[in-house]
RODO-2510 file (C-alpha; in nm, 4 decimals, decimal comma):
residues 156
     n   res          X          Y          Z
     1     m    -6,8350     3,8513    -1,8260
     2     s    -6,4664     3,8714    -1,7294
     3     s    -6,2516     4,1559    -1,8549
     4     e    -5,9358     3,9499    -1,8090
     5     p    -5,7809     3,8064    -2,1238
     6     s    -5,7699     3,4337    -2,1773
     7     i    -5,4196     3,3055    -2,2498
     8     d    -5,3336     2,9782    -2,4221
     9     g    -5,1371     2,7819    -2,1621
    10     a    -4,8857     2,6781    -2,4279
    11     d    -4,7970     3,0457    -2,4781
    12     v    -4,6828     3,0855    -2,1182
    13     p    -4,3049     3,0374    -2,1403
    14     q    -4,1668     2,7198    -1,9889
    15     t    -3,7953     2,7747    -2,0140
    16     p    -3,5982     2,9455    -1,7386
    17     d    -3,2925     3,0118    -1,9520
    18     l    -3,2926     3,3202    -2,1753
    19     d    -2,9584     3,2060    -2,3203
    20     k    -3,1336     2,9018    -2,4699
    21     v    -3,3968     3,1302    -2,6188
    22     r    -3,1200     3,3410    -2,7741
    23     r    -2,9377     3,0349    -2,9108
    24     v    -3,2564     2,9090    -3,0732
    25     v    -3,3266     3,2525    -3,2242
    26     e    -2,9690     3,2579    -3,3602
    27     a    -3,0227     2,9148    -3,5185
    28     v    -3,3437     3,0366    -3,6832
    29     a    -3,1628     3,3459    -3,8122
    30     k    -2,8784     3,1370    -3,9598
    31     a    -3,1069     2,9008    -4,1518
    32     r    -3,0441     2,9409    -4,5224
    33     d    -3,3116     2,7147    -4,6693
    34     g    -3,6257     2,8593    -4,5159
    35     a    -3,7439     2,7932    -4,1653
    36     p    -3,5449     2,5261    -3,9843
    37     s    -3,7176     2,2340    -3,8173
    38     a    -3,6916     2,1829    -3,4427
    39     e    -3,4619     1,8867    -3,5143
    40     e    -3,2283     2,1042    -3,7223
    41     i    -3,2226     2,3658    -3,4493
    42     s    -3,1484     2,0956    -3,1928
    43     a    -2,8588     1,9659    -3,4013
    44     s    -2,7064     2,3112    -3,4514
    45     t    -2,7477     2,4270    -3,0913
    46     r    -2,6935     2,0952    -2,9138
    47     i    -3,0074     2,1661    -2,7125
    48     q    -3,2395     1,8690    -2,6647
    49     s    -3,5400     1,8734    -2,8990
    50     r    -3,7887     1,9098    -2,6138
    51     h    -3,6036     2,2154    -2,4837
    52     v    -3,5795     2,3581    -2,8363
    53     a    -3,9585     2,3382    -2,8560
    54     y    -3,9899     2,5247    -2,5247
    55     a    -3,7389     2,7905    -2,6320
    56     l    -3,9084     2,8322    -2,9726
    57     r    -4,2454     2,8807    -2,8056
    58     a    -4,0905     3,1361    -2,5684
    59     a    -3,9274     3,3138    -2,8641
    60     r    -4,2677     3,3342    -3,0357
    61     t    -4,4311     3,4644    -2,7170
    62     l    -4,1595     3,7317    -2,7018
    63     g    -4,1977     3,8267    -3,0675
    64     l    -3,8445     3,7151    -3,1589
    65     v    -3,9623     3,4418    -3,3947
    66     g    -4,2854     3,4420    -3,5893
    67     p    -4,5012     3,1643    -3,7297
    68     h    -4,3228     2,8841    -3,9151
    69     h    -3,9941     2,9631    -3,7373
    70     k    -3,9347     3,2885    -3,9223
    71     i    -3,7089     3,5447    -3,7571
    72     t    -3,8737     3,8785    -3,6752
    73     e    -3,7174     4,2231    -3,6819
    74     l    -3,6853     4,2134    -3,3023
    75     g    -3,5238     3,8705    -3,3331
    76     r    -3,2718     4,0115    -3,5828
    77     t    -3,1960     4,2919    -3,3378
    78     l    -3,1320     4,0342    -3,0654
    79     v    -2,9001     3,8336    -3,2903
    80     g    -2,7178     4,1533    -3,3848
    81     s    -2,6404     4,2270    -3,0212
    82     a    -2,3457     4,0736    -2,8409
    83     a    -2,4356     3,7859    -2,6105
    84     g    -2,4338     3,8975    -2,2486
    85     s    -2,4221     4,2664    -2,3415
    86     e    -2,6401     4,5521    -2,2246
    87     g    -2,7715     4,5642    -2,5828
    88     e    -2,8895     4,2051    -2,5549
    89     r    -3,0540     4,2750    -2,2194
    90     a    -3,2256     4,5829    -2,3656
    91     v    -3,3720     4,3768    -2,6519
    92     l    -3,4910     4,1064    -2,4141
    93     r    -3,6461     4,3644    -2,1790
    94     k    -3,8224     4,5235    -2,4783
    95     a    -3,9483     4,1824    -2,5926
    96     i    -4,0835     4,1076    -2,2448
    97     e    -4,2438     4,4503    -2,2092
    98     e    -4,4087     4,4304    -2,5543
    99     s    -4,5322     4,0713    -2,5276
   100     a    -4,9112     4,0626    -2,4949
   101     v    -4,8905     3,7342    -2,3047
   102     i    -4,6323     3,8613    -2,0561
   103     r    -4,8202     4,1905    -2,0126
   104     a    -5,1331     3,9916    -1,9276
   105     i    -4,9779     3,7473    -1,6816
   106     a    -4,6809     3,9436    -1,5445
   107     p    -4,7096     4,3170    -1,6156
   108     d    -4,4790     4,3846    -1,3221
   109     l    -4,2175     4,1218    -1,4100
   110     l    -3,9385     4,3771    -1,4588
   111     a    -4,0670     4,6355    -1,2117
   112     p    -3,8390     4,7389    -0,9236
   113     v    -4,0594     4,5271    -0,6973
   114     g    -4,1682     4,2316    -0,9039
   115     p    -4,4440     3,9818    -0,8400
   116     s    -4,4120     3,7102    -0,5797
   117     s    -4,3998     3,3526    -0,7002
   118     d    -4,7422     3,2809    -0,5504
   119     e    -4,8973     3,5932    -0,7022
   120     l    -4,7552     3,5155    -1,0454
   121     a    -4,8572     3,1489    -1,0300
   122     s    -5,2092     3,2518    -0,9339
   123     r    -5,2354     3,4886    -1,2325
   124     i    -5,0952     3,2263    -1,4696
   125     g    -5,3343     2,9626    -1,3404
   126     r    -5,6336     3,1954    -1,3633
   127     l    -5,5591     3,3397    -1,7092
   128     a    -5,4130     3,0327    -1,8785
   129     g    -5,6164     2,7650    -1,7048
   130     l    -5,3092     2,5742    -1,5921
   131     a    -5,2986     2,3421    -1,2920
   132     p    -5,1478     2,5000    -0,9794
   133     s    -4,8264     2,2950    -1,0002
   134     t    -4,7776     2,3806    -1,3695
   135     a    -4,8552     2,7479    -1,3061
   136     a    -4,6028     2,7509    -1,0199
   137     h    -4,3366     2,5985    -1,2458
   138     r    -4,4021     2,8558    -1,5207
   139     a    -4,3957     3,1357    -1,2606
   140     g    -4,0524     3,0122    -1,1548
   141     d    -3,9353     3,0231    -1,5160
   142     l    -4,0491     3,3840    -1,5583
   143     l    -3,8931     3,4852    -1,2282
   144     a    -3,5689     3,3271    -1,3511
   145     w    -3,5870     3,5622    -1,6527
   146     r    -3,6354     3,8535    -1,4127
   147     a    -3,3329     3,7465    -1,2095
   148     q    -3,1166     3,7077    -1,5209
   149     l    -3,2053     4,0496    -1,6582
   150     l    -3,2003     4,2428    -1,3317
   151     q    -2,8886     4,0685    -1,1984
   152     q    -2,7034     4,1663    -1,5125
   153     r    -2,8280     4,5237    -1,4806
   154     l    -2,6844     4,5435    -1,1274
   155     l    -2,3484     4,4108    -1,2468
   156     c    -2,3095     4,6775    -1,5177
***
């Protein structure tokens, strides 16, 4: 019996752009009449519906949005931070570090020496049961998050 967790492949983020995740979380937070639909979020953010779905799933994986597109406390904290600020980066780092999915597939994502693309793709494929090409694509997305957060840290 394996001691490794099994991850739903759909929970492995498939968006390389943390700004899109933030914009989608902001749209959820601004909704006045309950949880907005993906189409409403697409209209308010001008992000294509397919990419809204990816960003929403990533936001759920990160604990920024809960079931039924409801904003979480961590999501409110993100929205309350200035875009591009150290506060925003701190919230996103916290979300990544606290995400059970990310901890399982990429516990070293934000470490000084992060995972290689091959290593990360292998873990994703093994734990989420994704095809090698899909796992490699998702690994690239997560490494893009790493680059965005660590690059910004170096610039501050």
